KEDOTOR-880075 format. One record per atom (N, C-alpha, C): residue in three letters; x, y, z. Coordinates in steps of 0.02 Angstrom, whole numbers, plus 50000, padded with zeros to 5 digits. Layout:
# residues N
ALAXYZ...
# end
This chain:
# residues 303
UNK475944665146393UNK476064672346399UNK476794673646418UNK477104678546388UNK477784680446404UNK477784685346462UNK478004683146521UNK477984687346581UNK478444693346576UNK478964692846533UNK479454698346528UNK479144704646499UNK478594703946462UNK478294709946432UNK477594711346460UNK477414708246517UNK476774709846548UNK476764717246567UNK476214720546552UNK476134727646568UNK476444732346518UNK476714729546463UNK477004733646411UNK476644732446345UNK476574737646306UNK476304736946239UNK476904737046192UNK477064731246164UNK477654730446122UNK477434730846049UNK477794734946010UNK477584736145941UNK478084733445890UNK477824731945831UNK478244730445774UNK478484737145744UNK478904736745693UNK479174742845662UNK478624747145631UNK478074743945608UNK477544747845576UNK477054750845626UNK477184750045691UNK476764752945743UNK476224748145769UNK476134742445736UNK475624737645760UNK475874734045822UNK475404732145865UNK475594728945927UNK475734721545917UNK476244719045953UNK476354711845958UNK475974709546020UNK475394706546009UNK474964704746065UNK475274698846105UNK475284699646170UNK475574694646214UNK475054689146228UNK474944684746178UNK474424679746183UNK474534675146244UNK473974672646272UNK474004667946328UNK474344661446307UNK474254659546245UNK474554653346218UNK474834655046149UNK475494654046137UNK475784655646072UNK475444652146014UNK475104646546027UNK474774642745975UNK474054644745962UNK473804649446003UNK473094651545997UNK473054659046008UNK472854662845957UNK472894670245960UNK472354673645999UNK472374672946066UNK471914676646108UNK472254678546173UNK472054684246200UNK472324686746263UNK471734689046305UNK471684686346366UNK471134688046411UNK471434689746479UNK471214695346507UNK471524697546570UNK471044701846610UNK471054700946675UNK470684705346721UNK471184710546745UNK471134716546719UNK471644721446732UNK471394727846763UNK471824732746765UNK471654739246794UNK472054744646757UNK471814750646761UNK472164756246731UNK472134762146779UNK472704765346788UNK472764771346829UNK473224776146793UNK473224782446813UNK473664787246778UNK474394785146781UNK474744786046725UNK475464785146720UNK475704777946719UNK475254773046712UNK475504766246703UNK475724765446630UNK476154760446616UNK476464760046550UNK475974758346495UNK475404755446512UNK474924753446459UNK474364758546449UNK474404764346481UNK473904769546471UNK474134774446418UNK473684776646374UNK473824781646323UNK474404779646277UNK474404773446255UNK474914771046209UNK474574769546142UNK474594774046093UNK474254772746029UNK474544766745994UNK474114762245972UNK474334756245937UNK473764753345896UNK473904748445856UNK473384744945818UNK473614737845807UNK473154733445791UNK473304726445778UNK472744723345738UNK472894717745705UNK472384714245666UNK471844711445711UNK472004710145773UNK471524707345821UNK470964712345836UNK470394709745854UNK469874714145883UNK470014714745958UNK469784720045988UNK469884721046059UNK469224722846092UNK469084719546149UNK468484721146187UNK468674722346259UNK468344727146289UNK468484728946359UNK467834730246395UNK467714726746449UNK467134727746493UNK467364730846558UNK467084736646576UNK467274739946638UNK466904736646696UNK467294734046744UNK466994730646801UNK466964734946864UNK467364740346864UNK467354744946922UNK467624751746900UNK467274757046918UNK467514763746903UNK467324766146834UNK467704771046809UNK467584774046744UNK468254774646707UNK468224774046641UNK468824774946601UNK468604777146531UNK469074777546486UNK468904779546417UNK469374776046369UNK469144775746307UNK469564773246251UNK469594778846199UNK470164779546168UNK470224783746109UNK470264779046049UNK469824779946000UNK469824775845939UNK469854780545880UNK470404780345843UNK470514784845786UNK470404792145803UNK470604793945864UNK470564800845886UNK469924802845921UNK469434798245923UNK468804799745957UNK468804796646026UNK468614800546076UNK468604798046145UNK467914795146162UNK467914788846186UNK467294785346204UNK467304784146279UNK466834787246314UNK466794786446387UNK466464779946405UNK466714776546457UNK466454770146478UNK466314770146552UNK465694768346569UNK465484767746639UNK465534760446660UNK465474759246725UNK465464752446750UNK464904748446717UNK465064742646690UNK464574738446655UNK464574739346579UNK464884744746555UNK464934745846482UNK465474741446451UNK465384740046387UNK465884736246349UNK466014739946283UNK466644740146264UNK466824742846199UNK467124737346155UNK466924737346092UNK467214733046041UNK467614737545995UNK468274736145989UNK468704739945944UNK468884735445886UNK468724737645827UNK468804733545768UNK469554732745749UNK469674728145704UNK470344726645680UNK470674732745648UNK471314733645665UNK471744738845633UNK471544746045647UNK471184747245702UNK471014754145721UNK471544756745770UNK471704763145765UNK472194766245810UNK471834767845875UNK472064764845929UNK471694765545992UNK472154765346052UNK471874767546108UNK472214766746173UNK471714767946228UNK471864765146287UNK471434766246345UNK471714772146386UNK471284775146426UNK471504780846467UNK471084781446530UNK471394784546580UNK471034786146642UNK470664792746633UNK470124793446671UNK469774799846670UNK469744802946740UNK470054799446789UNK470104802246856UNK470704799046890UNK470834800946952UNK471404798246989UNK471284791347018UNK470664789147018UNK470484782647047UNK470644776947000UNK470534778046936UNK470654772746887UNK470054768146881UNK470164762546849UNK469614757846838UNK469884750746833UNK469434745946842UNK469594738946832UNK469184736446773UNK469444731446739UNK469114729146678UNK469294722046661UNK468914719146615UNK469094712846583UNK469244714446510UNK469824712446486UNK470004713846417UNK470064707246378UNK469834707446317UNK469844701546273UNK470104703946205UNK470694701446187UNK470994702946122UNK471054696346084UNK470774696046024UNK470784689745987UNK470814690945912UNK471164686545878UNK471194687145805UNK470554684445775UNK470234688245730UNK469604685945701UNK469674679345662UNK470294677545644UNK470404671245610UNK470174665145650UNK470124665945716UNK469864660545759UNK469174658345735UNK468784663045708UNK468094661545689UNK468034659045617UNK468574658945580UNK468544657045509UNK468484649545499UNK467894646945514UNK467784639745506UNK467794637645433UNK467624642245388UNK467614640845316UNK467644647445279UNK467754647045214UNK467754653045172UNK467074656445174UNK466544652345176UNK465864655145178UNK465754659245241UNK465984656645298UNK465914660345361UNK466324666745359UNK466934666245332UNK467354672145327UNK467024677645285UNK466744675645228UNK466444680545183UNK465784683345209UNK465394679245243UNK464724681345266UNK464734684845333UNK465184682845378UNK465134685345447UNK465754688845474UNK466334687545446UNK466944690445474UNK467174696645436UNK467284695945372UNK467534701545332UNK467064707545330UNK466404706545329UNK465964712445330UNK466034716745393UNK466304713745446UNK466434717545507UNK467134720445506UNK467644716145501UNK468334718445511UNK468584722945454UNK468274722645396UNK468504726745340UNK468034732745327UNK467594734045374UNK467114739445366UNK467394745845396UNK467574750645353UNK467884756845378UNK467384761245416UNK466744759745410UNK466244763545447UNK466114760645516UNK466504755645536UNK466394752345600UNK467054752045640UNK467314757645662UNK467934757545701UNK467834754645771UNK467224755645799UNK467084752945866UNK466334752445876UNK466144748645926UNK465454748345950UNK465474749246026UNK464994752846052UNK464944753646125UNK464294750446148UNK464354745846194UNK463764742846226UNK463694745946295UNK463144749546306UNK463034752746371UNK462314751646394UNK462134754546450UNK461504752746484UNK460884753946442UNK460934758346392UNK460334759546350UNK460254754146296UNK460744749646291UNK460744744546239UNK460524737846270UNK460034734746240UNK459774728446267UNK460274722746266UNK460804723346225UNK461304717946220UNK461864718646270UNK461894724246306UNK462454725646350UNK462534720446405UNK461994718546436UNK462034713646491UNK462294706846467UNK462084704846408UNK462304698446381UNK463044698646361UNK463264704246331UNK463964704946314UNK464394704746378UNK464174708446429UNK464544708546492UNK464574701546523UNK464024697946521UNK464014691146548UNK464524686646513UNK464544687146447UNK465004682946408UNK465734684946423UNK465864691446430UNK466534693646446UNK466764690946514UNK466294690746562UNK466474688246629UNK466614680746629UNK466364677146578UNK466494669946576UNK467184668346547UNK467514673246517UNK468144671846482UNK468754670646527UNK468874674846579UNK469494673746618UNK469594666646644UNK469084663346671UNK469194656446696UNK469384651446643UNK469224652846579UNK469354647946526UNK469894650346477UNK470284655346497UNK470754658546452UNK471264653846420UNK471404648146453UNK471894643446425UNK471554637646389UNK470904637946380UNK470544632646344UNK470304635446277UNK470654633646223UNK470504636346157UNK469794634946136UNK469534629046151UNK468854627346131UNK468344631846165UNK468414632746232UNK467934636846269UNK467974644146247UNK468574646746235UNK468644653646213UNK468314654446144UNK468424649646100UNK468124649946033UNK467364649946037UNK467104645746080UNK466374645246088UNK466074651946112UNK466404655046161UNK466154661346186UNK466254666946134UNK466794666546097UNK466954671546046UNK466404671645992UNK466164665745972UNK465624665445923UNK464994668945949UNK464844667946013UNK464244671046042UNK464324678646045UNK464924680946063UNK465064688046065UNK465014691045994UNK465304687445946UNK465304689845877UNK464584690545850UNK464154685845870UNK463464686145849UNK463144692745873UNK463304694745934UNK463034701045960UNK463334707045925UNK463974706645907UNK464294711945869UNK463944712945802UNK463804707345768UNK463454707745703UNK462764710745712UNK462384708445761UNK461714710945772UNK461714718345788UNK462184720445830UNK462234727545848UNK462414731745786UNK462864729045745UNK463064732645684UNK462484733345636UNK462074728245631UNK461484728545587UNK460984733745612UNK460904734045679UNK460424738745708UNK460614745945693UNK461264747445697UNK461474754445686UNK461624755745612UNK461544750645570UNK461574751545498UNK462254752645468UNK462764749345495UNK463434750445467UNK463694744545426UNK463334739045423UNK463554733445382UNK463414735045309UNK463924734245268UNK463844735745197UNK464394732445157UNK464464734045093UNK464964730945051UNK465674732945072UNK466144728945051UNK466844730045066UNK467074736645035UNK467454740645074UNK467684747045049UNK468434747745062UNK468744752145025UNK469464753145033UNK469614756545099UNK470204755045129UNK470384758145193UNK470464765645187UNK470344769045241UNK470384776345242UNK471094778745229UNK471184783245182UNK471844785445161UNK472194789345217UNK471824793245255UNK472144797045309UNK472434792545362UNK472074787145378UNK472334782545429UNK472974779245405UNK472984777245342UNK473594774045315UNK474184778945315UNK474044785245300UNK474574790345302UNK474844790945373UNK474394790945422UNK474614791445491UNK475014785345512UNK474794779345491UNK475164773245507UNK475874773445477UNK475934776345418UNK476604776945387UNK477064781145430UNK476794786445460UNK477204790745503UNK477374787345569UNK476894783445596UNK477044779445655UNK477624774645641UNK477594771545582UNK478124766845562UNK478794770445559UNK478804776345530UNK479434780145524UNK479714781745594UNK479294784045639UNK479514785845707UNK479784779645743UNK479414774045737UNK479634767845769UNK480314765645744UNK480454766945681UNK481094764845650UNK481664769645665UNK481504775845685UNK482024780945690UNK482064784545757UNK481694782345807UNK481664786045871UNK482344786445906UNK482814781845889UNK483454781845924UNK483924787445900UNK483734790745847UNK484154796345823UNK483744802745826UNK484074808345814UNK483724814745812UNK483304815145748UNK482654816145757UNK482214816945698UNK481794823245708UNK481614826345653UNK481254832645655UNK480534831745631UNK480124836745645UNK479434836745621UNK479424836345544UNK479894839845513UNK479934839745440UNK480054832745413UNK480484828945447UNK480624822145426UNK480024817545436UNK479674818545492UNK479074814445505UNK478554815645451UNK478424821945435UNK477944823545383UNK478184821045315UNK478834821745302UNK479124819645239UNK479074812145228UNK479064808245283UNK479014800945276UNK478344798845245UNK477854803345249UNK477194801945220UNK477034806545162UNK477534810545142UNK477454815245086UNK476874820145097UNK476834822945158UNK476324827845174UNK476644833945206UNK476264839245214UNK476524845345245UNK476564844545321UNK476954848845352UNK477014848645425UNK476344850245458UNK475964854745429UNK475314856545459UNK474834850645457UNK474824846945401UNK474394841045396UNK474644835645443UNK475294834945449UNK475584830245496UNK475334831545567UNK475374837845588UNK475124839745654UNK474384838245661UNK474004839645609UNK473284838545610UNK473114831145619UNK473474826745582UNK473334819645586UNK473514816745654UNK474074818945683UNK474254816545750UNK473734818845801UNK473504824945794UNK472994827545839UNK472344823545832UNK472184821745769UNK471564818045755UNK471584810945784UNK472144807445772UNK472164800345789UNK472404798845859UNK472854802945887UNK473114801345954UNK473084807046003UNK472834812845981UNK472724818346027UNK473344821846053UNK473904821146017UNK474514824546037UNK474924826245975UNK475424830545984UNK475834832645927UNK476314827045907UNK476584827245846UNK477074822145826UNK477684821745872UNK477934827545893UNK478524827545936UNK478364824846005UNK477764826446031UNK477574823646096UNK477484816046091UNK477204813846035UNK477134806646023UNK477824803246023UNK478314806445989UNK478994803845987UNK479304803446057UNK479224808746097UNK479514808846164UNK479174803646209UNK478514802846199UNK478144797846238UNK478404790846220UNK478524789546156UNK478794783146134UNK479474781946166UNK479904786946164UNK480564786146194UNK480514784746269UNK480054788146303UNK479974786946375UNK479744779846389UNK479304777246345UNK479084770246354UNK479654765346342UNK480094766946295UNK480684762746284UNK481134762746346UNK481204768646377UNK481584768946440UNK481274764346492UNK480614764646497UNK480274760346546UNK480404752946532UNK480404751146468UNK480544744146451UNK481244742046472UNK481744746346459UNK482424744746479UNK482494744446555UNK482164749046590UNK482204749146662UNK481924742646692UNK481404740046661UNK481074734046687UNK481404727546666UNK481744727646609UNK481984721246582UNK482744720546577UNK483114725646600UNK483844725246593UNK484194728246654UNK484844727246657UNK485264730346708UNK485704735846680UNK485514738446621UNK485894743846590UNK485914750046635UNK486464753746633UNK486484759946672UNK486114765446636UNK486034771146669UNK485614776446643UNK485894779546578UNK486554779946574UNK486864782646514UNK486724778146453UNK486784771646464UNK486654766846410UNK485924767146388UNK485464767546437UNK484754767746421UNK484584774146383UNK484874779746404UNK484744786146370UNK484954785646296UNK485544782846284UNK485794782246216UNK485354777746174UNK485154772046201UNK484734767246164UNK484034769946150UNK483804774546193UNK483124777046187UNK483074783546147UNK483634786046123UNK483614792046081UNK483704798546117UNK483914798346181UNK484014804546219UNK484744806646216UNK484854813246216UNK485524815946211UNK485914815446276UNK485564814346331UNK485904813846396UNK485434811346450UNK485714809446507UNK485314806646562UNK484844811846591UNK485064817946597UNK484654823246627UNK484014824346586UNK484104824846519UNK483524825946475UNK483064819846477UNK483364813946479UNK482964807846484UNK482544807846548UNK482854809546603UNK482504809446668UNK481934814446670UNK482064820346642UNK481554825646640UNK480954823446599UNK481094820446540UNK480554818246496UNK480184812346527UNK480554807646555UNK480244801746585UNK479774803746641UNK479974808346683UNK479554810446739UNK478914813846715UNK478964817246658UNK478374820546630UNK477824815446614UNK478024809646588UNK477534804646567UNK477364799546621UNK477834797946666UNK477724792646715UNK477704795046787UNK477774801746797UNK477724804646864UNK478214801246912UNK478794799446888UNK479304796146929UNK479974796946894UNK480514797146932UNK481174797046901UNK481324790046876UNK481774789346827UNK481944782646804UNK482204778046860UNK482614780746904UNK482894776646959UNK482344774347006UNK481884778847023UNK481334776847068UNK480884771747033UNK480774772646969UNK480354767946931UNK480664761046931UNK481314760546919UNK481654754046920UNK481604750846989UNK481714754747040UNK481674752147109UNK480984749547124UNK480464753447107UNK479774751347119UNK479604744947081UNK479814744547018UNK479664738646978UNK480014732447005UNK480634733147028UNK480994727347056UNK480674725047121UNK480414729747159UNK480054727847221UNK479414723947203UNK479054726347152UNK478444722947131UNK478604715947105UNK479124715447063UNK479324709047035UNK479554704247089UNK479904706947140UNK480124702647195UNK479544699947236UNK479044704247247UNK478454701847284UNK478054696747245UNK478044697447178UNK477684692747136UNK478014685947136UNK478694685847137UNK479054679447134UNK479074675847201UNK478964679547256UNK479014676447321UNK478404672347339
# end
């Protein structure tokens, strides 16, 4: 795991996440984490080829998947399918603790037959963006048990693979029960259009860009652009842009010694004052206070 990007969701130009795998040679990430309001990994829309699972171990939280909010109680688990636009969020000031498991489905591809029979029918099914395992589901306790076994073996590829197969078996069974397994279908056009606009923003956030340009990058109207952002991430295109810029500021504050003027310029802000105002809106802290707090945390971790 790269410690320099812990707590950050780092994206490629197309908006997909670069997952901070526990081992660069094995595509899985397992962590016992927490979420509270205004942390850098809350409400960050992203997607990746990996599947993502989260079991709530304390408190309550929620996930947004393709614009739909899924509430999660203690003991619940959510499965987020490959390439879905999603993010975690707080629903109160207390926050929640969880176990998260992100893994590339290719881990399970023992053969072409397995891929065709058990993997692709899940990951390429547009009718299966997520599954929620909760107390009314007889499989919930078993899924939770398997998730709890993962953190101690996170650096053992064989043990993770073994547990992943058992979890996948439950995903398949749950999918069959709710009747979503079916033939391969083409990806949803609206989602691809939205991903194209995410890509454009990621490539151009350092300069002044307008709503018209964002919509034009996908060859759609401004009204449809607004509608798609509201559907998939629950905010306007411009708010999404400002949120992205604020997260870039947070990354520079945590990983560099650049001054505020330099950070503002690199993050697409016209000046330090505007940057500070926007940053405080999203992180409830000034940039200087955020850098100071992060350095104190980093210092305590290294000691």
